[in-house]
C-alpha positions in Angstrom: -57.6 -120.0 -53.9 -58.1 -117.7 -51.0 -61.5 -115.6 -51.1 -61.3 -111.6 -51.0 -63.5 -110.5 -48.7 -64.5 -108.3 -45.3 -66.2 -109.5 -42.2 -67.4 -107.4 -38.9 -68.7 -109.2 -35.9 -68.9 -108.9 -32.2 -65.7 -110.3 -31.3 -62.2 -110.5 -32.3 -62.1 -114.5 -32.5 -65.4 -114.8 -34.0 -64.1 -112.6 -36.6 -60.9 -114.2 -37.0 -62.9 -117.7 -37.3 -64.5 -116.2 -40.6 -61.3 -114.4 -41.9 -59.6 -117.8 -42.1 -62.1 -119.5 -43.8 -62.4 -116.6 -46.7 -58.3 -117.1 -46.7 -58.6 -121.0 -46.8 -60.8 -120.4 -50.0 -64.3 -120.3 -49.0 -67.3 -118.7 -49.7 -69.2 -115.6 -47.5 -71.4 -118.6 -46.1 -68.5 -121.0 -45.1 -67.0 -117.6 -43.2 -70.3 -116.8 -41.7 -71.0 -120.4 -40.4 -67.3 -120.3 -38.7 -68.1 -117.1 -37.2 -71.1 -118.4 -35.6 -69.6 -121.4 -34.5 -66.8 -119.5 -32.9 -69.4 -117.1 -31.5 -71.1 -119.8 -29.7 -67.7 -120.2 -28.1 -66.2 -116.7 -27.4 -69.8 -114.7 -27.1 -71.5 -117.4 -24.7 -74.3 -115.2 -23.0 -75.0 -113.5 -26.4 -75.2 -116.7 -28.6 -75.6 -120.6 -27.9 -76.0 -123.8 -29.8 -79.1 -123.4 -27.5 -80.5 -120.3 -28.5 -81.8 -119.1 -32.1 -81.2 -116.8 -35.4 -81.2 -115.6 -38.4 -79.2 -115.4 -41.5 -80.0 -112.9 -44.5 -78.4 -114.6 -47.5 -77.8 -113.4 -50.9 -76.2 -115.9 -52.9 -74.1 -114.4 -56.3 -76.5 -113.9 -58.9 -79.5 -115.2 -57.3 -82.3 -113.6 -54.9 -81.5 -112.9 -51.4 -83.5 -114.9 -48.9 -83.8 -115.0 -45.3 -83.1 -118.7 -43.0 -85.1 -118.9 -39.9 -83.8 -121.1 -37.7 -85.3 -118.6 -34.2 -87.0 -120.3 -31.6 -90.3 -122.2 -31.5 -93.0 -123.0 -29.0 -93.1 -126.4 -27.4 -95.5 -129.0 -28.6 -97.3 -129.3 -25.4 -97.8 -127.5 -22.5 -97.1 -128.8 -19.0 -98.7 -128.2 -15.6 -97.4 -124.8 -14.4 -96.4 -126.5 -10.8 -94.6 -128.9 -12.3 -92.6 -126.3 -14.1 -88.8 -124.9 -13.5 -89.6 -120.9 -14.1 -87.3 -118.8 -11.3 -87.0 -114.9 -11.5 -84.1 -113.2 -10.8 -83.1 -109.8 -11.2 -80.4 -109.0 -13.6 -78.9 -105.2 -12.9 -77.3 -103.0 -16.1 -75.3 -99.7 -16.2 -76.8 -97.0 -13.4 -77.9 -99.7 -11.1 -81.1 -100.0 -13.2 -82.4 -103.9 -12.6 -85.0 -105.8 -14.9 -86.5 -109.1 -14.1 -85.7 -112.2 -16.3 -86.9 -115.7 -15.8 -84.8 -118.7 -16.1 -85.0 -122.5 -15.8 -85.8 -125.4 -18.1 -89.8 -124.2 -17.8 -88.4 -121.3 -19.8 -86.3 -123.0 -22.8 -87.7 -122.7 -26.5 -86.6 -125.1 -29.0 -83.6 -124.3 -30.2 -82.6 -123.9 -33.9 -79.1 -122.8 -34.1 -77.6 -126.5 -34.8 -80.5 -126.9 -37.7 -79.4 -123.4 -39.3 -75.5 -124.4 -39.4 -76.3 -127.5 -41.1 -79.2 -126.3 -43.4 -76.9 -123.1 -44.6 -73.7 -125.2 -45.1 -76.0 -128.0 -47.3 -77.3 -125.2 -49.3 -75.0 -122.6 -49.5 -71.4 -123.6 -48.4 -68.5 -125.3 -50.0 -66.0 -126.4 -47.5 -66.5 -129.8 -45.3 -68.0 -128.4 -42.0 -65.3 -129.8 -40.2 -62.9 -127.5 -41.4 -65.5 -124.4 -40.8 -65.9 -125.7 -36.9 -62.4 -126.1 -36.3 -61.6 -122.8 -35.1 -64.2 -122.7 -32.6 -63.1 -126.4 -31.1 -59.4 -124.5 -30.7 -60.9 -121.8 -28.9 -63.1 -123.7 -26.7 -60.5 -126.6 -26.2 -57.4 -124.2 -25.4 -59.6 -121.5 -23.7 -60.0 -117.5 -24.9 -58.6 -114.6 -23.0 -62.1 -112.8 -21.2 -62.2 -109.7 -22.5 -63.9 -106.6 -20.8 -66.9 -106.5 -22.6 -67.8 -110.2 -22.4 -67.2 -109.9 -18.8 -69.8 -106.8 -18.7 -72.3 -108.6 -20.4 -72.0 -111.8 -18.2 -72.0 -109.6 -15.0 -75.2 -108.0 -16.5 -76.9 -111.7 -15.9 -74.6 -112.7 -13.4 -77.8 -114.5 -11.3 -78.8 -116.5 -14.3 -75.1 -118.0 -15.1 -75.0 -118.7 -11.2 -78.5 -120.6 -11.3 -77.4 -124.2 -11.8 -74.5 -126.2 -10.7 -73.2 -126.8 -14.5 -73.4 -123.3 -15.6 -71.3 -122.4 -12.0 -68.9 -124.4 -13.5 -68.6 -122.8 -16.7 -68.7 -119.2 -15.5 -67.3 -119.4 -11.9 -63.5 -118.6 -10.6 -62.3 -121.8 -9.4 -63.2 -122.5 -5.6 -66.1 -120.2 -6.1 -68.7 -122.3 -7.7 -71.3 -122.8 -5.1 -74.7 -121.3 -4.9 -74.1 -119.5 -2.0 -70.0 -118.1 -2.8 -70.7 -118.0 -6.5 -68.0 -115.2 -8.0 -68.2 -114.7 -12.2 -64.6 -114.9 -13.8 -62.6 -112.1 -14.0 -61.7 -110.5 -17.4 -58.3 -111.4 -18.9 -58.1 -114.9 -17.6 -58.4 -118.3 -20.0 -62.0 -119.1 -20.3 -61.9 -122.9 -21.3 -65.3 -124.6 -22.5 -63.6 -128.3 -22.7 -67.4 -129.7 -22.8 -68.2 -127.6 -25.8 -65.6 -128.0 -27.4 -66.3 -131.6 -27.4 -70.2 -130.9 -28.0 -68.9 -129.1 -31.5 -66.9 -132.5 -32.5 -69.7 -134.5 -32.3 -72.0 -132.2 -34.1 -69.7 -132.4 -36.8 -69.4 -136.2 -37.0 -72.9 -136.7 -36.3 -74.4 -133.6 -38.2 -77.9 -132.1 -37.6 -79.6 -135.5 -36.3 -76.6 -135.5 -33.5 -78.9 -132.8 -32.0 -82.2 -133.3 -32.7 -82.4 -137.6 -32.6 -79.0 -138.2 -31.1 -77.3 -138.4 -27.8 -77.2 -134.3 -27.5 -81.0 -133.8 -27.8 -81.6 -137.2 -25.6 -79.7 -135.3 -23.1 -81.6 -132.5 -23.2 -84.9 -133.7 -23.5 -84.1 -136.2 -20.7 -83.1 -132.9 -18.1 -85.7 -130.9 -19.8 -88.5 -133.8 -17.9 -86.5 -134.3 -15.3 -85.8 -130.4 -14.1 -89.6 -128.7 -15.0 -89.3 -128.3 -18.5 -91.5 -128.7 -21.7 -89.0 -130.0 -24.2 -89.7 -133.6 -25.5 -88.2 -135.5 -28.0 -91.0 -135.1 -30.4 -90.5 -131.2 -30.3 -86.8 -131.9 -31.4 -87.8 -134.1 -34.2 -90.6 -131.8 -35.9 -88.2 -128.6 -35.9 -87.3 -126.8 -39.3 -85.3 -124.2 -40.6 -87.9 -122.2 -42.6 -86.5 -120.0 -45.6 -88.9 -117.1 -46.5 -88.9 -114.4 -48.9 -87.3 -111.2 -47.4 -88.9 -107.6 -47.1 -88.0 -105.9 -50.2 -88.3 -101.8 -49.2 -86.9 -99.1 -52.0 -85.0 -96.3 -50.7 -83.9 -93.0 -51.8 -81.0 -94.7 -53.4 -80.6 -98.4 -52.9 -82.9 -101.1 -51.3 -83.4 -102.3 -48.4 -83.7 -106.3 -48.0 -85.1 -107.1 -44.1 -86.1 -109.8 -42.3 -90.1 -110.8 -42.6 -92.9 -111.7 -40.3 -93.1 -113.3 -37.9 -90.3 -111.8 -36.5 -91.2 -108.0 -36.0 -87.9 -106.0 -36.4 -87.5 -106.1 -40.3 -91.5 -105.1 -40.7 -91.0 -102.3 -38.0 -87.6 -101.1 -39.9 -89.0 -101.2 -43.3 -92.1 -99.0 -42.1 -89.9 -96.5 -39.9 -87.8 -96.4 -43.5 -90.8 -95.9 -45.2 -92.0 -93.1 -43.6 -88.5 -91.3 -43.3 -88.1 -91.6 -47.4 -91.0 -89.2 -47.7 -90.1 -86.8 -45.1 -87.8 -83.5 -45.1 -85.2 -84.6 -43.0 -82.7 -81.6 -43.8 -78.6 -82.2 -43.0 -77.7 -84.6 -40.1 -77.8 -83.6 -36.8 -80.1 -80.6 -38.0 -83.1 -79.5 -36.2 -84.9 -81.0 -39.0 -83.3 -84.3 -38.8 -83.6 -84.8 -35.0 -87.3 -83.9 -35.3 -87.9 -86.4 -38.2 -85.8 -89.5 -36.9 -87.5 -89.1 -33.3 -90.9 -88.7 -34.7 -90.2 -91.7 -37.0 -89.5 -94.0 -33.9 -92.3 -93.0 -32.3 -94.4 -93.8 -34.9 -92.8 -97.0 -35.5 -93.5 -98.1 -31.5 -97.2 -96.7 -32.2 -97.4 -98.9 -35.6 -96.0 -102.0 -33.6 -98.4 -101.4 -30.4 -101.2 -101.6 -32.8 -100.3 -104.1 -35.9 -97.6 -106.2 -34.5 -95.2 -107.6 -37.0 -98.2 -107.2 -39.8 -96.6 -106.5 -42.9 -99.8 -104.0 -43.1 -98.3 -101.3 -42.0 -96.1 -101.2 -44.8 -99.0 -100.3 -47.2 -98.9 -96.6 -48.1 -102.3 -95.5 -46.7 -100.9 -96.8 -43.4 -97.4 -95.1 -43.6 -99.3 -91.6 -44.2 -101.4 -92.1 -41.4 -99.0 -92.9 -38.8 -96.3 -90.2 -40.6 -97.2 -87.6 -38.1 -98.3 -89.9 -34.9 -95.8 -90.8 -32.0 -95.6 -93.0 -29.2 -93.7 -96.4 -28.0 -94.0 -99.4 -25.9 -90.9 -101.0 -24.2 -89.2 -104.2 -24.7 -86.9 -106.0 -22.2 -83.1 -106.2 -23.3 -81.8 -109.1 -24.2 -78.0 -110.6 -25.4 -77.6 -110.7 -29.3 -75.1 -110.8 -31.5 -74.4 -110.1 -35.1 -71.8 -111.2 -38.0 -71.2 -109.9 -41.4 -69.8 -111.3 -44.1 -69.0 -110.4 -47.8 -66.7 -111.9 -50.6 -65.2 -111.2 -54.1 -68.0 -113.6 -55.6 -70.9 -111.3 -54.7 -72.0 -113.5 -51.8 -73.6 -111.8 -49.3 -74.1 -113.2 -44.9 -75.8 -111.3 -42.5 -76.5 -113.3 -39.1 -77.6 -112.5 -36.1 -77.8 -114.8 -32.7 -79.5 -114.8 -29.6 -79.6 -116.7 -26.5 -82.3 -114.3 -24.8 -80.6 -114.0 -21.1 -79.5 -117.6 -20.7 -82.1 -120.0 -18.8 -79.1 -120.7 -16.7 -79.5 -124.5 -17.6 -76.8 -126.1 -19.2 -77.1 -129.4 -20.5 -75.1 -131.7 -18.6 -71.3 -132.3 -20.0 -72.1 -130.5 -23.2 -71.3 -127.0 -22.2 -74.6 -125.7 -23.8 -76.2 -123.1 -22.6 -80.2 -123.1 -23.2 -82.2 -120.1 -24.4 -84.7 -118.6 -21.5 -87.3 -117.3 -24.9 -90.2 -118.6 -23.0 -89.3 -116.4 -19.7 -89.0 -113.1 -22.3 -91.7 -111.0 -21.5 -91.8 -109.4 -24.8 -92.0 -112.4 -26.6 -95.2 -113.3 -24.0 -97.5 -110.6 -25.2 -100.5 -112.7 -23.8 -98.6 -114.0 -20.1 -96.2 -116.1 -19.6 -97.1 -119.8 -20.3 -100.3 -118.5 -22.6 -98.2 -118.9 -26.1 -99.7 -120.7 -28.6 -97.9 -124.8 -29.1 -95.8 -125.3 -31.8 -95.5 -122.4 -33.3 -92.2 -120.0 -34.3 -91.7 -117.1 -32.2 -91.2 -113.6 -33.2 -88.1 -111.3 -32.7 -86.4 -107.9 -33.1 -83.4 -108.9 -35.3 -82.8 -107.6 -38.2 -80.1 -109.2 -40.1 -79.9 -107.0 -43.6 -78.8 -105.7 -46.7 -78.5 -102.6 -48.1 -77.9 -102.8 -52.0 -77.0 -99.4 -53.5 -77.9 -97.6 -56.9 -73.8 -98.1 -57.4 -74.1 -101.5 -57.6 -72.1 -101.9 -53.8 -73.6 -104.2 -51.4 -73.6 -103.9 -47.8 -74.3 -107.1 -45.1 -75.6 -105.8 -41.8 -77.2 -106.0 -38.8 -77.0 -105.0 -34.8 -77.6 -106.3 -31.8 -79.6 -104.2 -28.9 -83.5 -105.6 -28.4 -85.6 -103.3 -28.4 -83.2 -101.0 -30.2 -82.3 -102.8 -32.8 -85.0 -101.2 -35.0 -84.1 -97.7 -34.4 -80.6 -98.7 -34.5 -80.9 -100.3 -37.8 -82.9 -97.2 -39.2 -80.4 -94.7 -38.4 -77.7 -96.2 -39.8 -79.7 -97.4 -42.7 -80.5 -93.7 -43.7 -77.2 -92.5 -42.7 -76.0 -94.6 -46.2 -79.1 -94.2 -48.1 -80.8 -90.5 -47.5 -76.9 -88.9 -45.9 -74.6 -91.0 -48.0 -72.3 -91.5 -45.4 -69.6 -93.7 -45.7 -70.1 -97.4 -43.9 -67.6 -96.4 -41.2 -69.5 -92.5 -41.0 -73.2 -94.2 -41.0 -71.9 -97.0 -37.9 -70.3 -94.3 -35.9 -72.6 -91.5 -36.2 -74.6 -90.4 -33.2 -77.6 -92.3 -32.7 -81.4 -91.4 -30.8 -83.8 -93.9 -28.9 -87.5 -93.4 -28.3 -89.3 -95.1 -25.1 -92.1 -94.6 -23.1 -91.9 -90.9 -24.3 -88.4 -90.8 -23.1 -85.6 -89.9 -26.2 -82.2 -91.0 -25.4 -79.7 -89.5 -27.2 -75.8 -90.1 -27.8 -73.5 -87.0 -27.4 -72.6 -85.8 -30.5 -75.8 -83.3 -31.4 -76.3 -80.1 -30.8 -77.7 -79.6 -27.4 -79.3 -76.0 -28.2 -81.5 -77.9 -31.0 -82.0 -80.9 -28.9 -83.6 -78.4 -26.5 -86.2 -77.5 -29.4 -87.2 -80.7 -30.0 -91.0 -81.9 -29.6 -89.9 -84.8 -27.1 -88.8 -82.4 -24.0 -88.2 -85.8 -21.8 -84.9 -86.7 -22.5 -82.1 -88.8 -21.2 -78.5 -87.0 -22.5 -76.1 -89.7 -22.4 -72.1 -88.3 -21.4 -70.6 -91.4 -24.1 -71.6 -94.0 -27.0 -72.8 -97.1 -25.1 -73.8 -100.5 -26.1 -77.7 -99.5 -25.2 -77.7 -98.0 -28.7 -76.9 -101.4 -30.4 -73.6 -102.4 -32.4 -74.2 -102.5 -36.2 -71.5 -104.9 -37.5 -71.3 -104.4 -41.4 -69.5 -105.4 -44.1 -69.3 -103.6 -47.8 -68.4 -105.0 -51.3 -67.9 -102.4 -54.6 -69.8 -103.3 -57.3 -66.9 -104.6 -58.9 -66.0 -107.5 -56.3 -62.4 -105.4 -55.8 -63.1 -103.1 -53.0 -64.1 -104.2 -49.4 -64.8 -102.4 -46.4 -65.6 -103.3 -42.7 -67.2 -101.8 -39.5 -67.4 -103.3 -36.2 -69.0 -100.9 -34.2 -67.2 -100.0 -31.0 -70.6 -99.9 -29.0 -70.2 -103.9 -28.9 -66.9 -104.8 -28.9 -67.1 -104.5 -32.5 -64.1 -106.2 -34.6 -63.3 -106.3 -38.5 -61.1 -108.3 -40.7 -60.6 -107.3 -44.7 -58.4 -109.9 -46.7 -57.5 -109.0 -50.3 -55.7 -105.9 -51.7 -58.0 -103.7 -52.1 -59.2 -102.6 -48.3 -60.8 -99.7 -46.5 
């Protein structure tokens, strides 16, 4: 029997894969697995089988848990002169440039494939072949490249043109050479035949096909030959970790957040605790703007002082930070999110990332590898100074909101260092300002970084003039800079569903069943 439910994701193919599985009788975890496979095809810069991620899962009638399949540092280091680790400049809107690093020397041990199969083993009900079929079809038959995905590709074009294999995937026919590389135009069909074969191979061989089989062997062989760290031992040692989530009380509900070593959940929880005991006024009021901008400053300062340590959630420390401000910048990297709820009360929130992509594709597989070892904010002690064999930290914050009325929301966002400010504000909108799901996501947002307050349109400019933070950038339109929250909600009785795909990041929503909003 088909399941009623709701899906929100960053691409219509991603959302459609999940909705199809619900229609075929799968639960929310079947659906999120199908969507994760599909995202690696439809959102290839933001999600990849060569990257990492998290799924916050709440099986019906059971406590929530966090599946951590983020990337891990290699077990051994290699002489720097032997590494392929090259700088590339990416260009953002307005001509702003940022340095990224690509090559096999930037690749950390990937976890997405392990995560897919672990969640399938623990929580799914349908065969993996059925869940992967939409992704295989999309990769084989091609997906029309939409304007948003083309825009994201354009930002990291120097990395997509890094190697012959990546140029073959992302370049126009006849323009795939190192000197004459040109990205595909939006509107064209983007075929990824090698990736279709790889997904089919993994369906047949399971997780061992990647970590012990032909795909893993090809990755290790290329990594060693081309200046990377990864070895067979790295792949063999990788494990999905299941963690107890952080639970933070709100005013009218409970927040379920990503725990350490990821930093995003701790920082969002810290901000929510600060805001819970502050007078916020009405949304858009002078008090609201002053309070939220102050909380964002304090969250940045706490991150610089304590990192991802849950010590910042103590009542004493929250009180000491309540009036403090400050912020330390992070780099921007590609992330996407998927939320699914179903009629039985299952909740799944998945956030995936491939960094900004290494530019290295495992030959004949279509799998673009991550560049997490080349991300400055993940290498706080400097590049190549990381401890060996440890799970890397992340700002990704897949989350749940459990309302006092019995309703439940799965949500999350892309946006790197804006994830914490985005998630904080959307959850406050639901919990403190009683907004609908759509209103909470659509409402204008703030972000504070380096004493600069960035503001989306929609707030009273006279009130903005009176804020303590005088250095302000007032955007003329909403933008992906301010994150993109994709959220799905189910009522307490499991009969009414709603979903929101954030327009800032090409959001799509699908609600299956009779009671839809």
